[in-house]
Wavefront OBJ file of the C-alpha trace (Angstrom):
o trace
v 32.861 -2.941 66.169
v 31.311 -4.573 69.040
v 32.382 -7.360 71.495
v 33.757 -10.745 70.401
v 34.052 -12.176 74.040
v 31.341 -14.538 73.607
v 32.817 -16.104 70.601
v 36.276 -16.233 72.235
v 34.698 -18.271 74.876
v 33.106 -20.327 72.803
v 36.033 -21.262 70.321
v 38.142 -22.004 73.256
v 35.809 -24.452 74.863
v 35.427 -25.960 71.406
v 38.992 -26.341 71.178
v 39.380 -27.846 74.484
v 36.466 -30.190 73.916
v 37.806 -31.627 70.895
v 41.422 -32.150 72.034
v 39.952 -34.099 75.037
v 37.560 -35.579 73.009
v 40.069 -37.103 70.213
v 42.698 -37.769 72.899
v 40.451 -40.007 74.853
v 39.061 -41.888 71.622
v 42.631 -42.406 70.353
v 44.549 -42.978 73.441
v 42.146 -44.564 75.882
v 38.991 -45.341 74.103
v 36.770 -44.966 77.370
v 33.327 -43.940 77.542
v 33.051 -40.274 77.203
v 31.818 -39.637 80.539
v 34.999 -41.012 81.842
v 37.369 -40.689 79.492
v 37.123 -36.789 78.968
v 37.130 -35.878 82.622
v 40.403 -37.772 83.076
v 42.082 -36.427 79.778
v 41.048 -32.765 81.057
v 42.419 -33.540 84.582
v 45.618 -34.976 82.673
v 45.932 -31.639 80.408
v 45.551 -29.506 83.225
v 48.295 -31.031 85.418
v 50.680 -31.133 82.189
v 49.614 -27.257 81.818
v 50.233 -26.322 85.543
v 53.779 -28.209 85.507
v 54.485 -26.590 82.238
v 53.447 -23.003 83.588
v 55.343 -23.479 86.791
v 58.697 -24.866 84.792
v 58.617 -22.580 81.793
v 55.990 -20.121 82.476
v 58.253 -17.208 83.858
v 60.945 -16.336 81.452
v 61.971 -13.657 78.979
v 60.171 -15.040 75.876
v 57.086 -16.801 78.128
v 54.986 -15.148 80.840
v 51.836 -16.992 82.400
v 49.744 -15.512 85.247
v 48.640 -18.695 86.764
v 46.186 -16.562 89.171
v 44.748 -14.979 86.399
v 43.920 -18.141 84.820
v 42.329 -19.248 88.212
v 40.545 -16.331 88.465
v 38.872 -17.083 85.063
v 38.029 -20.614 85.527
v 36.576 -19.467 89.171
v 34.144 -17.403 87.336
v 32.631 -20.165 85.116
v 29.137 -20.485 86.444
v 28.824 -24.196 86.702
v 25.674 -24.238 88.442
v 23.981 -22.053 85.894
v 25.660 -23.870 83.067
v 24.512 -27.163 84.129
v 21.720 -27.005 86.690
v 19.888 -24.002 85.211
v 21.120 -24.579 81.649
v 21.888 -27.703 79.963
v 20.396 -30.087 82.218
v 16.789 -29.626 80.980
v 17.882 -30.956 77.520
v 19.992 -33.898 78.985
v 17.044 -35.015 81.248
v 14.256 -34.394 78.582
v 16.440 -36.322 75.993
v 16.552 -39.397 78.299
v 12.941 -39.406 79.307
v 11.685 -39.254 75.616
v 13.378 -42.724 75.363
v 12.186 -43.993 78.945
v 9.407 -46.156 78.457
v 6.511 -45.887 80.762
v 5.491 -49.649 81.102
v 9.360 -49.893 82.355
v 8.447 -47.465 85.022
v 5.440 -49.044 85.801
v 6.968 -52.232 86.462
v 10.219 -51.132 88.482
v 8.711 -47.919 89.982
v 8.960 -49.306 93.659
v 12.647 -50.202 93.202
v 13.570 -46.780 91.444
v 11.606 -44.783 94.060
v 13.325 -46.819 97.139
v 16.734 -46.105 95.183
v 16.082 -42.258 94.590
v 14.642 -41.267 97.911
v 15.419 -43.489 100.990
v 18.702 -45.068 99.441
v 19.798 -41.474 98.622
v 18.800 -40.099 102.054
v 20.521 -42.926 103.803
v 23.546 -42.726 101.827
v 24.063 -38.966 102.265
v 23.414 -39.383 106.047
v 25.985 -42.342 106.563
v 28.622 -40.747 104.356
v 28.417 -37.247 106.088
v 28.795 -39.045 109.544
v 31.699 -41.646 108.449
v 33.537 -38.700 106.722
v 32.889 -36.567 110.196
v 34.469 -39.164 112.078
v 37.498 -39.352 109.841
v 38.097 -35.463 109.799
v 38.086 -35.509 113.588
v 40.181 -38.479 113.745
v 42.951 -36.609 111.368
v 42.481 -33.634 113.299
v 40.926 -31.473 110.453
v 37.584 -30.734 111.841
v 34.922 -29.968 109.716
v 31.159 -29.485 110.879
v 28.664 -32.689 110.533
v 26.305 -30.102 108.585
v 28.726 -29.004 106.078
v 29.753 -33.030 105.533
v 25.878 -33.661 105.318
v 25.887 -31.082 102.521
v 28.707 -32.837 100.865
v 26.742 -36.093 101.131
v 23.569 -34.876 99.644
v 25.465 -33.428 96.527
v 27.365 -36.695 96.223
v 24.256 -38.769 96.966
v 22.933 -38.079 93.331
v 23.729 -40.460 90.620
v 24.445 -38.652 87.102
v 22.363 -39.363 83.954
v 25.382 -38.343 81.769
v 27.737 -40.614 83.467
v 25.036 -43.608 83.854
v 24.302 -43.285 80.006
v 28.040 -43.358 79.043
v 28.993 -46.514 81.256
v 25.842 -48.276 80.228
v 25.999 -47.802 76.534
v 29.755 -49.295 76.639
v 28.783 -52.773 78.440
v 26.165 -55.812 78.039
v 23.933 -54.917 81.045
v 20.535 -56.963 81.798
v 17.932 -54.754 80.785
v 16.184 -54.730 84.351
v 19.355 -53.041 85.706
v 19.677 -50.436 82.920
v 15.870 -49.620 83.599
v 16.569 -49.112 87.284
v 19.993 -47.416 87.069
v 18.611 -45.087 84.393
v 15.181 -44.457 86.018
v 17.060 -43.902 89.360
v 19.229 -41.206 87.868
v 16.389 -39.426 86.181
v 14.444 -38.965 89.361
v 16.863 -38.440 92.277
v 18.186 -35.025 90.930
v 14.750 -33.624 92.621
v 15.424 -35.184 95.882
v 19.182 -34.414 95.925
v 18.684 -30.751 95.296
v 15.801 -30.371 98.112
v 17.989 -31.858 100.493
v 20.876 -29.905 99.419
v 19.121 -26.776 99.572
v 17.359 -27.578 102.971
v 20.884 -28.435 104.571
v 22.159 -25.220 102.972
v 19.502 -23.187 104.615
v 20.675 -24.723 108.125
v 24.025 -23.687 107.584
v 23.054 -20.289 106.531
v 21.386 -19.896 109.941
v 17.693 -19.530 108.953
v 15.263 -21.803 110.491
v 13.416 -24.560 108.791
v 10.879 -26.921 110.508
v 10.487 -30.629 109.835
v 6.929 -29.859 108.705
v 8.146 -27.290 106.274
v 10.734 -29.486 104.863
v 8.190 -31.987 104.193
v 5.606 -29.710 102.878
v 8.174 -27.779 100.581
v 9.315 -31.140 99.355
v 5.748 -32.404 98.218
v 4.993 -28.892 96.847
v 7.980 -28.973 94.635
v 7.172 -32.531 93.285
v 3.262 -32.049 93.020
v 3.503 -28.726 91.085
v 6.508 -29.980 88.957
v 4.637 -33.214 87.654
v 1.552 -30.782 87.046
v 3.724 -28.562 84.976
v 5.652 -31.337 83.202
v 1.932 -32.968 82.270
v 0.703 -29.888 81.021
v 3.496 -29.011 78.511
v 3.592 -32.831 77.597
v 0.033 -32.545 76.323
v 0.757 -29.018 74.879
v 3.801 -30.705 73.170
v 1.691 -33.561 71.811
v -0.684 -31.103 70.251
v 2.307 -29.162 68.446
v 3.310 -32.279 67.158
v 0.033 -33.262 65.439
v -0.161 -32.770 61.659
v 2.675 -31.910 58.929
v 5.851 -30.784 60.185
v 9.481 -29.911 59.025
v 12.146 -31.667 60.822
v 13.018 -28.299 62.472
v 9.698 -27.608 63.785
v 9.656 -30.944 65.611
v 12.894 -30.336 67.170
v 12.116 -26.958 68.125
v 8.767 -28.182 69.980
v 10.892 -30.758 71.936
v 13.136 -28.087 72.787
v 10.574 -25.728 74.080
v 9.087 -28.749 76.100
v 12.430 -29.101 77.876
v 13.448 -25.422 78.394
v 9.814 -24.048 78.983
v 8.759 -26.731 81.411
v 11.809 -26.198 83.533
v 11.463 -22.527 83.277
v 7.969 -22.593 84.578
v 8.775 -24.813 87.190
v 11.741 -22.638 88.175
v 9.795 -19.501 88.666
v 6.858 -21.629 90.325
v 9.597 -22.755 92.870
v 8.974 -26.533 92.014
v 11.543 -28.908 90.740
v 12.872 -28.343 87.068
v 14.413 -31.725 86.653
v 11.115 -33.561 87.461
v 9.059 -31.345 85.304
v 11.332 -32.094 82.386
v 11.158 -35.927 83.129
v 7.472 -35.867 83.394
v 7.023 -33.771 79.954
v 9.465 -36.208 78.226
v 8.046 -39.429 79.548
v 4.578 -38.108 78.244
v 5.660 -37.317 74.811
v 8.111 -40.052 74.153
v 5.357 -42.783 74.976
v 2.697 -41.074 72.931
v 4.374 -39.274 70.157
v 4.080 -42.768 67.723
v 0.403 -42.073 67.813
v 0.943 -38.732 65.837
v 4.290 -39.005 64.159
v 6.064 -41.403 61.869
v 8.824 -43.769 62.848
v 11.319 -41.829 60.822
v 10.639 -38.451 62.389
v 10.887 -39.954 65.851
v 13.990 -41.419 64.855
v 15.390 -38.011 63.404
v 14.443 -36.091 66.366
v 16.138 -38.765 68.637
v 19.503 -38.716 66.490
v 19.495 -34.994 66.940
v 19.198 -35.042 70.653
v 21.808 -37.754 70.688
v 24.374 -35.365 68.836
v 23.377 -32.602 71.106
v 23.984 -34.885 74.349
v 27.313 -35.832 72.762
v 28.237 -32.126 72.407
v 27.158 -30.935 75.935
v 28.784 -33.819 77.468
v 32.125 -32.977 75.614
v 31.613 -29.250 76.900
v 30.537 -30.442 80.611
v 33.531 -32.857 81.276
v 36.021 -30.830 80.009
v 34.955 -27.848 82.189
v 35.197 -30.385 85.193
v 38.652 -31.127 84.169
v 39.515 -27.410 84.122
v 37.942 -26.765 87.716
v 41.214 -28.245 89.099
v 42.753 -24.856 88.323
v 40.821 -23.320 91.353
v 41.969 -26.485 93.828
v 45.151 -26.685 95.702
v 45.628 -30.355 95.302
v 47.791 -30.988 98.379
v 48.894 -34.621 99.146
v 46.526 -34.067 102.370
v 43.508 -33.157 100.017
v 44.290 -36.252 97.414
v 44.175 -38.626 100.521
v 41.314 -37.452 102.263
v 39.363 -37.313 98.654
v 40.401 -40.977 98.084
v 38.971 -41.863 101.702
v 36.105 -39.989 101.094
v 35.476 -41.795 97.765
v 35.690 -44.961 99.699
v 33.456 -44.060 102.351
v 30.884 -42.692 99.640
v 30.333 -45.815 98.056
v 30.538 -47.939 101.304
v 27.673 -45.802 102.411
v 26.131 -46.382 99.203
v 26.145 -50.216 99.582
v 24.850 -50.083 103.133
v 22.265 -47.290 102.469
v 20.957 -49.388 99.838
v 20.486 -52.680 101.557
v 19.080 -50.819 104.509
v 16.440 -49.007 102.290
v 15.245 -52.191 100.733
v 15.458 -54.193 103.929
v 12.740 -51.937 105.104
v 10.535 -53.328 102.370
v 10.790 -57.197 102.565
v 8.546 -57.960 99.930
v 10.567 -56.045 97.625
v 13.825 -57.020 99.110
v 13.390 -60.761 98.682
v 11.734 -60.734 95.220
v 15.529 -59.858 93.952
v 17.958 -61.442 91.569
v 20.825 -62.373 92.894
v 23.352 -59.535 92.950
v 20.820 -56.903 91.721
v 21.905 -54.731 94.963
v 25.361 -55.092 94.484
v 25.287 -54.214 90.874
v 23.315 -51.304 91.333
v 25.244 -50.047 94.267
v 28.583 -50.333 92.357
v 27.061 -48.769 89.363
v 26.100 -45.119 91.154
v 28.615 -43.241 89.000
v 28.825 -39.391 89.852
v 28.983 -36.459 87.653
v 28.526 -33.081 86.941
v 25.333 -32.169 89.215
v 27.272 -33.004 92.376
v 30.122 -30.935 91.278
v 27.723 -28.240 90.252
v 25.750 -28.086 93.465
v 29.275 -27.734 95.469
v 31.017 -25.322 93.205
v 28.033 -22.952 93.334
v 28.101 -22.376 97.094
v 31.811 -23.180 97.828
v 32.522 -19.549 98.041
v 29.627 -18.711 100.609
v 30.601 -16.785 103.733
v 29.980 -19.657 105.706
v 31.402 -22.387 103.624
v 34.487 -20.529 102.055
v 36.688 -22.008 105.035
v 35.983 -25.387 103.930
v 35.858 -24.628 100.171
v 39.106 -26.493 98.980
v 37.843 -29.941 101.010
v 34.192 -29.349 99.516
v 35.369 -29.043 95.749
v 38.473 -31.148 96.255
v 36.812 -34.131 97.691
v 33.860 -33.508 95.093
v 36.183 -33.777 92.136
v 37.990 -36.800 93.260
v 35.100 -39.035 94.144
v 33.696 -37.754 90.713
v 36.592 -38.699 88.959
v 37.375 -41.936 90.986
v 33.672 -42.969 90.663
v 33.853 -42.906 86.873
v 37.374 -44.764 86.722
v 36.618 -47.419 89.528
v 32.808 -47.878 89.115
v 32.230 -47.133 85.803
v 35.423 -48.960 84.312
v 35.031 -51.501 86.889
v 31.253 -52.359 86.068
v 31.785 -54.811 83.546
v 33.678 -56.947 85.874
v 31.072 -56.716 88.620
v 28.351 -57.867 86.028
v 30.701 -60.964 85.134
v 30.458 -62.106 88.699
v 26.804 -62.290 88.644
v 26.134 -62.812 84.562
v 28.337 -65.587 82.935
v 30.624 -63.841 80.077
v 32.832 -66.807 78.680
v 34.858 -63.870 77.228
v 35.948 -62.436 80.740
v 39.450 -61.395 81.186
v 41.636 -63.962 82.338
v 45.115 -62.675 82.378
v 46.947 -59.454 83.478
v 45.589 -56.768 85.606
v 42.220 -57.099 84.413
v 42.359 -60.932 85.139
v 43.279 -60.296 88.639
v 40.834 -57.209 89.159
v 38.022 -59.968 87.355
v 38.863 -62.510 90.149
v 38.309 -60.173 92.739
v 35.101 -59.012 91.974
v 34.056 -62.714 91.670
v 34.226 -62.495 95.370
v 31.100 -60.326 95.480
v 29.378 -63.539 94.330
v 29.889 -65.729 97.473
v 27.205 -68.055 96.417
v 28.609 -68.621 93.033
v 25.105 -69.070 91.448
v 25.371 -66.880 88.049
v 22.789 -66.372 85.408
v 23.056 -66.134 81.456
v 21.049 -63.515 79.327
v 19.385 -64.947 76.480
v 17.246 -63.051 73.624
v 13.616 -64.327 72.684
v 12.564 -64.287 68.959
v 10.241 -61.067 69.967
v 13.387 -59.332 71.094
v 12.581 -59.539 74.887
v 15.150 -60.766 77.223
v 15.189 -63.820 79.174
v 17.620 -64.330 82.309
v 18.143 -68.197 83.382
v 20.456 -69.624 85.804
v 23.943 -70.765 84.189
v 25.027 -73.111 86.703
v 21.894 -74.805 88.599
v 23.914 -77.355 90.551
v 25.716 -74.049 92.322
v 22.025 -73.521 93.837
v 22.082 -76.594 95.922
v 26.012 -76.064 96.973
v 25.160 -72.434 98.269
v 22.959 -73.817 100.843
v 24.227 -72.533 104.315
v 23.923 -76.343 105.368
v 26.362 -78.217 103.360
v 24.555 -81.156 104.171
v 21.356 -79.771 102.552
v 23.018 -80.341 99.246
v 22.589 -84.228 99.408
v 18.870 -83.583 100.993
v 17.826 -81.315 97.945
v 15.376 -83.464 95.578
v 15.247 -82.624 92.076
v 11.992 -80.884 92.307
v 13.369 -79.005 95.540
v 16.259 -77.950 93.184
v 13.848 -76.986 90.258
v 11.794 -74.974 92.789
v 14.980 -72.916 93.781
v 15.904 -72.284 90.530
v 12.675 -71.218 89.305
v 12.343 -68.773 92.392
v 15.819 -67.196 90.947
v 14.636 -67.037 87.575
v 11.296 -65.618 88.066
v 10.809 -62.714 85.570
v 8.886 -60.672 88.426
v 11.971 -60.253 90.436
v 13.488 -57.269 91.253
l 1 2 3 4 5 6 7 8 9 10 11 12 13 14 15 16 17 18 19 20 21 22 23 24 25 26 27 28 29 30 31 32 33 34 35 36 37 38 39 40 41 42 43 44 45 46 47 48 49 50 51 52 53 54 55 56 57 58 59 60 61 62 63 64 65 66 67 68 69 70 71 72 73 74 75 76 77 78 79 80 81 82 83 84 85 86 87 88 89 90 91 92 93 94 95 96 97 98 99 100 101 102 103 104 105 106 107 108 109 110 111 112 113 114 115 116 117 118 119 120 121 122 123 124 125 126 127 128 129 130 131 132 133 134 135 136 137 138 139 140 141 142 143 144 145 146 147 148 149 150 151 152 153 154 155 156 157 158 159 160 161 162 163 164 165 166 167 168 169 170 171 172 173 174 175 176 177 178 179 180 181 182 183 184 185 186 187 188 189 190 191 192 193 194 195 196 197 198 199 200 201 202 203 204 205 206 207 208 209 210 211 212 213 214 215 216 217 218 219 220 221 222 223 224 225 226 227 228 229 230 231 232 233 234 235 236 237 238 239 240 241 242 243 244 245 246 247 248 249 250 251 252 253 254 255 256 257 258 259 260 261 262 263 264 265 266 267 268 269 270 271 272 273 274 275 276 277 278 279 280 281 282 283 284 285 286 287 288 289 290 291 292 293 294 295 296 297 298 299 300 301 302 303 304 305 306 307 308 309 310 311 312 313 314 315 316 317 318 319 320 321 322 323 324 325 326 327 328 329 330 331 332 333 334 335 336 337 338 339 340 341 342 343 344 345 346 347 348 349 350 351 352 353 354 355 356 357 358 359 360 361 362 363 364 365 366 367 368 369 370 371 372 373 374 375 376 377 378 379 380 381 382 383 384 385 386 387 388 389 390 391 392 393 394 395 396 397 398 399 400 401 402 403 404 405 406 407 408 409 410 411 412 413 414 415 416 417 418 419 420 421 422 423 424 425 426 427 428 429 430 431 432 433 434 435 436 437 438 439 440 441 442 443 444 445 446 447 448 449 450 451 452 453 454 455 456 457 458 459 460 461 462 463 464 465 466 467 468 469 470 471 472 473 474 475 476 477 478 479 480 481 482 483 484 485 486 487 488 489 490 491 492 493 494 495 496 497 498 499 500
């Protein structure tokens, strides 16, 4: 008769995903990347409470240990990092314009490399000090490993947040670009620290050589697959063959990069960028729209699966009071480290740092939503002999940081944007009104922008309250001394479209 184990597993995942998706839509109406993990966590807590109360009687008997064992056998790393992420990254890269990358490549590169490294180092060091103070010592290398996993922003979470708020285009490009390109850095740093924890010797030169090898070879592989996919797309096609060609681009480039010990995410991104910026030359607009619509639907399904599974991971974590408090502290330290790390990274490049829209670094730092990639990396190694002693801390802190990142940073992003970009409909009353007033404190100068759209569809950013440019002077007497020409020069500088 054969086995229906695979069909059973898929049916359970479909059932859980549709329940969490519908509950989120009808009860919370939050972006799926934020709402679905929250609903999953609530369901898991409710299920655990119900089983503790009613799971052991004459009529119902539920073995919670068996459930934990089943969840722990889910290979999250293979599902995400060696599985669906190639399709998610390729789908995003197909829509990302190389013209945007050319314009903002310096900022994206700084965020995705140096900013990530500084964030991971600061977070690991600060959390090490916290663990030492509370008397629960954890080795610095282990916490640096956690910092490297949590240092990466998640493309799924970023897209989910940005699709639900009015965001200036330059910020959308930088946040999406960072989330596309920092995976390679995150994984390389993570694997290097893991090697050190395992007791293997790694030289600094070897680390640098390995990093550049992974990047260069991945770019070559992605370029070859991108050109090959464009050739496949030429001529007459059915929609099915177009979709299969882009699917082959995603899975093939990732797989070849994997066997070549290069960066699969970078290979997918490069291949997707080449095809997405050239396929209008070989395909009709309707064909491109059909392929993009298909991948949009696939992304939605994958996201539902992924974030439902993230919620189920609560089964394998003993959520004690100490762990929850530690996780909240870790979340605060993580985003404090991201703010400081990004500022320090851009201060090393003063020409880029000075040409900055007011509030850009604050918004970019706040918008660093974490997601499945961080959790997948930690879950993949948490039970290794060298890390098993700290598995609850690693998994628990990661889950809490991912969840709070979506709730606090994701849901709070509109209010932070309103602090720098004027919104006449910003909340005034209730909790959201109070929260909005707190977010306005980020903008100490009071200078705000407005976003306008030209007839050609391009975006124009102008200063909403020019007089605040004068009142924002460090010396109050300078306001009186400013001539109209000097004030115009300051406003023009703030409105410069070449700004960061």
